[in-house]
N, C-alpha and C positions, 0 to 999 in steps of 0.2 A: 735369483741372482742379485747380489748387492751392487748397487751403483758405486763405483770407485770414488767418484767425486763427492758423493754425499757422505761417505764414511771418513775419507781422509781430511776433509775440511774441518771436521769436528774433533779430530784427535788431540790437537793442542788444548782444547777446552774440556777434555774428558776427565781431568783430575778432579776427584770428588772433593778434595779439600782446598782447591784453588780459591783463594779470596783475592780477587783482582783489585778490589778497593784498597785492601791492606797493602798489596804489592805496589800499587800506584803511590800510596802515601809514603811507603818506605823509599821508593825510588825518588820521590820529590825531596825527601830529607837528604838523601845521598847527593843529589844534584845541587841542592842549596849549600851543602857543606863542602862541595867539590871533592868528595871522596872518590878516588879513582881505583883504589885497590880493594876489590870486593870478590869474595869467593861466592859467586852466585849459585853454585851447586849446593853449597851448605846453606845459603840463605833461603833458597827456594825448594830445597829438598824435603824429604819426609823424616829425616833423622833429627829429633828434637835437640839432642845434645850438641850436634854440629851447628844447628840453627842458633842456639843460645850462645855458643862459643863465638860464632861469626858476628852476632849482634854485639857482644861485648868487645870484640876487636874493633868494630866500626865505631862504637861509642868511645873507645880509647883514642882512636884517631881524631874524633871530633873534640875530645877534651884536650888533646895536644894542641889544638888550634883555638882553644878557649870558646868553643861553640856550645855553650851550656844549654841554651834554650832548644837548639836543634837536637842535641843529644837526648834531652829529656823527652822531646816530642817523638824522636825515633824509638826510644825505649818504650814509650807508651803504646805506640802503634804496634810494636813487635811483641808487647806483653812481657817484657823482661824487667827485672828490678833495676832501678837506676838511682838508688839512694846515694851512691858514691858520687854522682854528678853534683848534687847539691853540696855534699861535704867538701868536695874539691873546690867548688866555687867559693864557698864561705871561707875556706882556709887560705885563700890567696890574699 
């Protein structure tokens, strides 16, 4: 017989791909940039295309507020291309 408490307490941590350091760094960028509209399902889900799309949406919000350093850091943490951040900053 399985102990209900011992199995249920570990369920949130059972994701094989969960990278809590990465998630913490992403959240820190979102907090620093004061981004309030985030699709966390796409950002934390398993679908790579949705993840990249949501990252680009967030980076766009950061760029709208001229938060170039944070948007570059967020892109680096997420592993998405952010060359357009530097281009936009230089073109201003």
